[in-house]
Z-matrix of the N, CA and C atoms (Angstrom, degrees):
N
C 1 1.436
C 2 1.530 1 110.82
N 3 1.326 2 116.91 1 -43.97
C 4 1.469 3 119.72 2 -179.63
C 5 1.524 4 110.56 3 -56.41
N 6 1.310 5 116.18 4 -44.58
C 7 1.466 6 120.53 5 -177.80
C 8 1.517 7 111.17 6 -62.59
N 9 1.311 8 116.73 7 -38.52
C 10 1.469 9 120.56 8 179.09
C 11 1.523 10 111.75 9 -66.25
N 12 1.333 11 115.79 10 -22.00
C 13 1.464 12 120.50 11 176.71
C 14 1.521 13 111.74 12 -90.61
N 15 1.338 14 116.69 13 6.97
C 16 1.454 15 121.28 14 176.55
C 17 1.516 16 115.03 15 90.70
N 18 1.324 17 117.40 16 7.85
C 19 1.463 18 121.90 17 -179.66
C 20 1.527 19 109.02 18 -93.79
N 21 1.326 20 116.29 19 137.33
C 22 1.456 21 120.96 20 176.68
C 23 1.527 22 109.20 21 -62.07
N 24 1.325 23 117.29 22 135.35
C 25 1.469 24 121.45 23 -177.69
C 26 1.520 25 110.54 24 -137.36
N 27 1.315 26 114.77 25 146.76
C 28 1.457 27 122.74 26 -179.05
C 29 1.524 28 107.90 27 -134.41
N 30 1.318 29 117.08 28 137.02
C 31 1.457 30 122.28 29 -179.86
C 32 1.519 31 109.33 30 -109.92
N 33 1.329 32 116.02 31 126.80
C 34 1.459 33 122.50 32 174.65
C 35 1.516 34 107.20 33 -110.78
N 36 1.304 35 117.60 34 137.25
C 37 1.453 36 119.00 35 178.66
C 38 1.507 37 111.67 36 167.71
N 39 1.312 38 114.10 37 -169.48
C 40 1.461 39 122.10 38 178.76
C 41 1.517 40 109.29 39 -130.63
N 42 1.306 41 115.35 40 142.92
C 43 1.457 42 122.60 41 169.02
C 44 1.522 43 107.05 42 -129.22
N 45 1.299 44 115.42 43 163.45
C 46 1.459 45 119.61 44 176.65
C 47 1.517 46 110.90 45 -80.99
N 48 1.318 47 114.76 46 173.94
C 49 1.471 48 118.58 47 178.33
C 50 1.531 49 111.14 48 -90.79
N 51 1.312 50 115.85 49 25.49
C 52 1.457 51 121.95 50 178.41
C 53 1.527 52 110.70 51 -94.32
N 54 1.320 53 116.41 52 172.42
C 55 1.466 54 120.81 53 178.91
C 56 1.524 55 111.94 54 -62.26
N 57 1.331 56 117.24 55 -32.25
C 58 1.454 57 121.40 56 -178.60
C 59 1.530 58 111.15 57 -64.12
N 60 1.334 59 117.48 58 -32.11
C 61 1.455 60 121.09 59 177.45
C 62 1.513 61 111.66 60 -58.37
N 63 1.315 62 116.41 61 -45.05
C 64 1.467 63 120.59 62 177.26
C 65 1.517 64 111.25 63 -66.74
N 66 1.310 65 116.03 64 -38.50
C 67 1.467 66 120.98 65 -179.24
C 68 1.530 67 111.67 66 -62.78
N 69 1.345 68 117.38 67 -43.34
C 70 1.468 69 119.27 68 -177.15
C 71 1.528 70 112.02 69 -71.09
N 72 1.314 71 117.59 70 -22.27
C 73 1.470 72 120.44 71 178.09
C 74 1.527 73 112.58 72 -85.26
N 75 1.302 74 116.59 73 -17.39
C 76 1.468 75 120.60 74 -176.20
C 77 1.525 76 112.34 75 -59.36
N 78 1.328 77 117.84 76 -47.17
C 79 1.464 78 121.20 77 -178.51
C 80 1.517 79 112.74 78 -59.65
N 81 1.341 80 118.07 79 -55.13
C 82 1.467 81 118.40 80 177.71
C 83 1.534 82 112.70 81 -59.23
N 84 1.313 83 116.61 82 -42.22
C 85 1.470 84 120.25 83 -179.86
C 86 1.527 85 110.66 84 -61.39
N 87 1.335 86 116.89 85 -41.52
C 88 1.462 87 120.99 86 -177.53
C 89 1.524 88 113.51 87 -65.01
N 90 1.341 89 117.87 88 -25.99
C 91 1.464 90 119.51 89 178.10
C 92 1.525 91 112.36 90 -96.73
N 93 1.348 92 116.54 91 6.04
C 94 1.454 93 120.57 92 173.86
C 95 1.513 94 116.66 93 96.99
N 96 1.329 95 117.56 94 10.98
C 97 1.460 96 119.93 95 175.56
C 98 1.528 97 108.69 96 -72.09
N 99 1.314 98 117.00 97 136.01
C 100 1.461 99 121.77 98 176.54
C 101 1.532 100 107.79 99 -75.60
N 102 1.312 101 116.63 100 107.41
C 103 1.472 102 121.13 101 179.74
C 104 1.530 103 111.43 102 -102.73
N 105 1.330 104 117.03 103 9.11
C 106 1.465 105 119.69 104 -177.60
C 107 1.532 106 113.78 105 -60.97
N 108 1.340 107 119.87 106 -28.93
C 109 1.470 108 118.18 107 178.07
C 110 1.533 109 114.28 108 -76.71
N 111 1.326 110 118.25 109 -8.94
C 112 1.463 111 120.22 110 -179.55
C 113 1.528 112 109.03 111 -68.89
N 114 1.317 113 115.73 112 128.97
C 115 1.463 114 122.34 113 -177.98
C 116 1.520 115 109.60 114 -93.43
N 117 1.320 116 115.86 115 130.80
C 118 1.456 117 121.21 116 173.12
C 119 1.523 118 106.77 117 -91.97
N 120 1.338 119 117.02 118 114.08
C 121 1.464 120 122.55 119 -174.00
C 122 1.524 121 110.02 120 -91.07
N 123 1.324 122 115.26 121 116.56
C 124 1.466 123 120.66 122 -179.52
C 125 1.525 124 110.99 123 -64.01
N 126 1.310 125 115.35 124 135.93
C 127 1.457 126 121.03 125 176.25
C 128 1.515 127 114.69 126 78.31
N 129 1.321 128 117.19 127 6.04
C 130 1.463 129 121.12 128 179.82
C 131 1.523 130 109.90 129 -116.57
N 132 1.319 131 115.10 130 148.89
C 133 1.459 132 120.77 131 172.50
C 134 1.525 133 108.91 132 -87.49
N 135 1.302 134 116.13 133 153.33
C 136 1.457 135 121.67 134 174.62
C 137 1.522 136 109.09 135 -70.39
N 138 1.323 137 115.72 136 143.85
C 139 1.467 138 120.51 137 179.27
C 140 1.527 139 110.75 138 -58.22
N 141 1.300 140 113.93 139 151.08
C 142 1.455 141 120.44 140 -178.87
C 143 1.517 142 108.49 141 -144.55
N 144 1.312 143 116.44 142 135.41
C 145 1.464 144 119.38 143 174.86
C 146 1.518 145 108.79 144 -131.76
N 147 1.312 146 114.04 145 155.55
C 148 1.453 147 120.30 146 179.79
C 149 1.527 148 107.26 147 -138.51
N 150 1.312 149 116.26 148 134.54
C 151 1.453 150 121.45 149 177.46
C 152 1.521 151 107.73 150 -104.46
N 153 1.328 152 114.77 151 124.85
C 154 1.460 153 121.05 152 177.92
C 155 1.527 154 106.57 153 -106.27
N 156 1.311 155 116.44 154 119.10
C 157 1.455 156 121.82 155 -179.22
C 158 1.521 157 108.76 156 -109.11
N 159 1.339 158 115.52 157 121.29
C 160 1.467 159 120.06 158 179.86
C 161 1.522 160 109.71 159 -87.73
N 162 1.293 161 114.93 160 165.97
C 163 1.460 162 121.47 161 -179.14
C 164 1.510 163 113.69 162 -60.07
N 165 1.343 164 117.66 163 -28.50
C 166 1.466 165 120.65 164 -179.04
C 167 1.534 166 112.54 165 -84.16
N 168 1.336 167 117.35 166 2.22
C 169 1.450 168 121.32 167 177.36
C 170 1.517 169 114.77 168 96.06
N 171 1.331 170 117.20 169 -13.14
C 172 1.464 171 119.67 170 176.32
C 173 1.521 172 109.15 171 -68.50
N 174 1.319 173 114.84 172 147.63
C 175 1.459 174 118.33 173 177.39
C 176 1.520 175 109.65 174 -131.10
N 177 1.296 176 114.44 175 152.00
C 178 1.448 177 122.51 176 175.16
C 179 1.518 178 106.91 177 -128.00
N 180 1.330 179 115.91 178 134.92
C 181 1.456 180 120.80 179 178.93
C 182 1.518 181 108.23 180 -108.57
N 183 1.310 182 115.83 181 122.59
C 184 1.451 183 122.32 182 177.49
C 185 1.521 184 107.94 183 -103.02
N 186 1.341 185 117.22 184 130.67
C 187 1.456 186 120.90 185 -175.50
C 188 1.518 187 111.13 186 -131.91
N 189 1.317 188 115.44 187 130.80
C 190 1.465 189 122.26 188 168.28
C 191 1.528 190 104.84 189 -111.21
N 192 1.336 191 116.65 190 102.92
C 193 1.467 192 121.69 191 -172.00
C 194 1.527 193 113.33 192 -66.11
N 195 1.318 194 117.53 193 -39.02
C 196 1.459 195 123.22 194 176.98
C 197 1.527 196 112.50 195 47.30
N 198 1.338 197 118.38 196 -118.98
C 199 1.473 198 122.09 197 -175.57
C 200 1.526 199 112.90 198 -61.22
N 201 1.327 200 118.15 199 -23.26
C 202 1.465 201 120.52 200 178.21
C 203 1.521 202 112.17 201 -60.75
N 204 1.314 203 117.11 202 -26.24
C 205 1.466 204 120.77 203 -179.04
C 206 1.528 205 112.90 204 -90.96
N 207 1.314 206 118.34 205 -0.04
C 208 1.468 207 121.80 206 -173.22
C 209 1.530 208 112.27 207 -96.86
N 210 1.328 209 117.44 208 53.49
C 211 1.459 210 122.27 209 179.38
C 212 1.519 211 110.14 210 -100.84
N 213 1.325 212 116.55 211 126.86
C 214 1.458 213 122.12 212 173.79
C 215 1.522 214 109.82 213 -103.60
N 216 1.322 215 116.21 214 175.14
C 217 1.467 216 120.73 215 179.95
C 218 1.531 217 112.04 216 -57.39
N 219 1.334 218 116.42 217 -41.21
C 220 1.467 219 119.73 218 179.33
C 221 1.518 220 112.37 219 -63.02
N 222 1.325 221 116.59 220 -36.76
C 223 1.465 222 120.89 221 177.74
C 224 1.525 223 110.69 222 -65.60
N 225 1.330 224 115.69 223 -42.33
C 226 1.464 225 120.51 224 179.90
C 227 1.525 226 109.97 225 -64.85
N 228 1.323 227 117.10 226 -44.19
C 229 1.468 228 121.18 227 179.21
C 230 1.525 229 110.85 228 -61.14
N 231 1.322 230 117.56 229 -39.80
C 232 1.465 231 120.92 230 179.05
C 233 1.526 232 110.85 231 -65.04
N 234 1.324 233 116.90 232 -41.09
C 235 1.462 234 120.72 233 178.47
C 236 1.524 235 110.74 234 -64.71
N 237 1.331 236 116.59 235 -42.81
C 238 1.465 237 121.06 236 178.88
C 239 1.528 238 110.06 237 -60.56
N 240 1.311 239 117.63 238 -42.07
C 241 1.469 240 121.98 239 179.83
C 242 1.537 241 110.71 240 -60.34
N 243 1.309 242 116.39 241 -40.57
C 244 1.469 243 120.46 242 179.03
C 245 1.527 244 110.02 243 -65.37
N 246 1.334 245 116.78 244 -43.08
C 247 1.468 246 120.47 245 178.58
C 248 1.524 247 109.96 246 -64.07
N 249 1.328 248 116.96 247 -42.06
C 250 1.466 249 121.36 248 -178.67
C 251 1.522 250 112.71 249 -64.49
N 252 1.313 251 117.31 250 -29.05
C 253 1.464 252 120.63 251 -176.63
C 254 1.525 253 113.14 252 -103.55
N 255 1.319 254 117.13 253 9.69
C 256 1.467 255 120.63 254 177.84
C 257 1.522 256 109.43 255 -66.53
N 258 1.318 257 117.57 256 151.04
C 259 1.463 258 120.68 257 179.81
C 260 1.528 259 112.09 258 -60.01
N 261 1.314 260 116.46 259 151.99
C 262 1.466 261 121.91 260 176.43
C 263 1.527 262 109.07 261 -54.76
N 264 1.308 263 115.75 262 141.47
C 265 1.465 264 120.80 263 179.64
C 266 1.512 265 114.10 264 85.48
N 267 1.330 266 117.15 265 1.45
C 268 1.464 267 120.35 266 -179.98
C 269 1.523 268 111.15 267 -65.95
N 270 1.308 269 115.28 268 151.34
C 271 1.459 270 122.42 269 177.76
C 272 1.519 271 107.94 270 -114.39
N 273 1.315 272 116.35 271 131.36
C 274 1.454 273 121.87 272 177.02
C 275 1.518 274 108.86 273 -99.65
N 276 1.315 275 116.29 274 125.64
C 277 1.462 276 122.04 275 173.80
C 278 1.512 277 106.68 276 -118.46
N 279 1.328 278 116.35 277 125.62
C 280 1.458 279 121.03 278 -178.99
C 281 1.518 280 109.84 279 -127.30
N 282 1.310 281 115.85 280 159.55
C 283 1.456 282 119.15 281 171.77
C 284 1.514 283 108.84 282 -132.57
N 285 1.280 284 115.34 283 164.09
C 286 1.460 285 120.59 284 -178.19
C 287 1.521 286 111.34 285 -94.68
N 288 1.325 287 116.31 286 30.36
C 289 1.458 288 120.20 287 171.10
C 290 1.518 289 110.43 288 -88.99
N 291 1.330 290 116.05 289 2.03
C 292 1.466 291 123.26 290 171.72
C 293 1.519 292 106.68 291 -117.15
N 294 1.325 293 118.30 292 164.51
C 295 1.467 294 119.63 293 -179.92
C 296 1.524 295 112.49 294 -57.12
N 297 1.315 296 116.00 295 146.18
C 298 1.464 297 122.30 296 -178.37
C 299 1.528 298 110.99 297 -57.67
N 300 1.320 299 118.70 298 -33.44
C 301 1.470 300 121.07 299 178.97
C 302 1.527 301 111.20 300 -59.97
N 303 1.305 302 117.57 301 -35.58
C 304 1.467 303 121.72 302 178.08
C 305 1.525 304 109.76 303 -67.10
N 306 1.317 305 115.87 304 -46.15
C 307 1.464 306 120.86 305 -179.56
C 308 1.525 307 110.26 306 -62.23
N 309 1.330 308 116.79 307 -47.53
C 310 1.466 309 120.04 308 -179.85
C 311 1.526 310 111.43 309 -58.02
N 312 1.320 311 116.50 310 -46.57
C 313 1.463 312 120.32 311 -177.90
C 314 1.525 313 111.21 312 -63.57
N 315 1.323 314 117.48 313 -42.77
C 316 1.466 315 120.93 314 -179.54
C 317 1.528 316 110.97 315 -66.69
N 318 1.327 317 117.02 316 -43.13
C 319 1.461 318 120.45 317 -179.77
C 320 1.527 319 110.36 318 -65.84
N 321 1.318 320 117.25 319 -42.28
C 322 1.477 321 119.72 320 177.70
C 323 1.523 322 111.24 321 -60.81
N 324 1.332 323 116.03 322 -41.34
C 325 1.463 324 119.64 323 179.10
C 326 1.526 325 110.58 324 -64.19
N 327 1.320 326 117.32 325 -41.30
C 328 1.466 327 120.88 326 178.93
C 329 1.524 328 110.63 327 -65.35
N 330 1.322 329 116.64 328 -42.37
C 331 1.463 330 120.31 329 179.20
C 332 1.523 331 111.19 330 -65.21
N 333 1.327 332 117.04 331 -39.73
C 334 1.466 333 121.24 332 -178.62
C 335 1.525 334 111.67 333 -63.30
N 336 1.318 335 117.18 334 -27.95
C 337 1.460 336 119.97 335 179.69
C 338 1.516 337 112.20 336 -95.97
N 339 1.349 338 116.32 337 6.85
C 340 1.454 339 120.30 338 173.99
C 341 1.504 340 115.95 339 90.71
N 342 1.314 341 118.05 340 13.12
C 343 1.462 342 119.58 341 178.05
C 344 1.522 343 109.16 342 -66.66
N 345 1.313 344 115.47 343 130.57
C 346 1.462 345 119.83 344 -179.23
C 347 1.506 346 112.32 345 -99.19
N 348 1.300 347 118.16 346 -9.51
C 349 1.456 348 121.10 347 -175.98
C 350 1.517 349 110.66 348 -117.75
N 351 1.279 350 114.84 349 130.20
C 352 1.455 351 120.77 350 176.31
C 353 1.516 352 107.50 351 -150.58
N 354 1.288 353 116.89 352 124.69
C 355 1.455 354 121.77 353 179.87
C 356 1.521 355 107.89 354 -112.86
N 357 1.319 356 116.70 355 126.34
C 358 1.455 357 120.81 356 -179.37
C 359 1.520 358 109.23 357 -117.69
N 360 1.314 359 115.06 358 128.21
C 361 1.463 360 121.99 359 177.00
C 362 1.518 361 108.26 360 -109.32
N 363 1.324 362 116.65 361 128.44
C 364 1.457 363 120.68 362 -175.53
C 365 1.518 364 112.57 363 -74.88
N 366 1.334 365 114.21 364 146.23
C 367 1.454 366 122.69 365 172.33
C 368 1.524 367 106.49 366 -77.59
N 369 1.313 368 118.04 367 139.12
C 370 1.458 369 118.83 368 -179.16
C 371 1.531 370 113.53 369 -51.51
N 372 1.318 371 118.34 370 -41.54
C 373 1.451 372 119.52 371 -177.41
C 374 1.525 373 112.04 372 -73.85
N 375 1.344 374 117.91 373 -13.45
C 376 1.456 375 121.11 374 178.11
C 377 1.528 376 111.41 375 -84.69
N 378 1.317 377 116.03 376 -11.26
C 379 1.454 378 120.83 377 -179.23
C 380 1.527 379 109.51 378 -81.35
N 381 1.340 380 117.16 379 149.99
C 382 1.450 381 119.67 380 177.13
C 383 1.521 382 112.27 381 -58.73
N 384 1.312 383 115.90 382 -31.43
C 385 1.458 384 120.89 383 177.18
C 386 1.509 385 107.26 384 -144.17
N 387 1.309 386 117.41 385 150.52
C 388 1.459 387 119.45 386 177.97
C 389 1.522 388 110.96 387 -95.55
N 390 1.303 389 116.94 388 2.62
C 391 1.458 390 120.18 389 179.25
C 392 1.515 391 108.57 390 -103.04
N 393 1.332 392 116.91 391 123.20
C 394 1.456 393 121.49 392 -179.75
C 395 1.519 394 109.57 393 -135.87
N 396 1.273 395 116.70 394 164.18
C 397 1.469 396 121.69 395 175.56
C 398 1.484 397 111.17 396 -111.12
């Protein structure tokens, strides 16, 4: 969304070395998001989630994290470096579909450089319940 509003955007994350990994990067890449920091993890499938909506309005989110869980120390350090060198006024948006250690490191790096904005989206399995209204 930021990129569509004319703001420079960069995506950090992991995808699998499957065809779906390329497919999920196509949309952001096509609107000008820098996806070069996204790591293609060999031997891993790209994460997949499915939202099941019942007739009563309750929903359940099913998630197979796959490559999202394949972060090593070097990957975390690389992400932190990108956050540390982001332009002044940058906004960090993270979600908990990656390991908490990644989120903590990125948020700490953003805070250390004076970023006042950070948006965190919870991973379905991190929620007390996956059923919401």
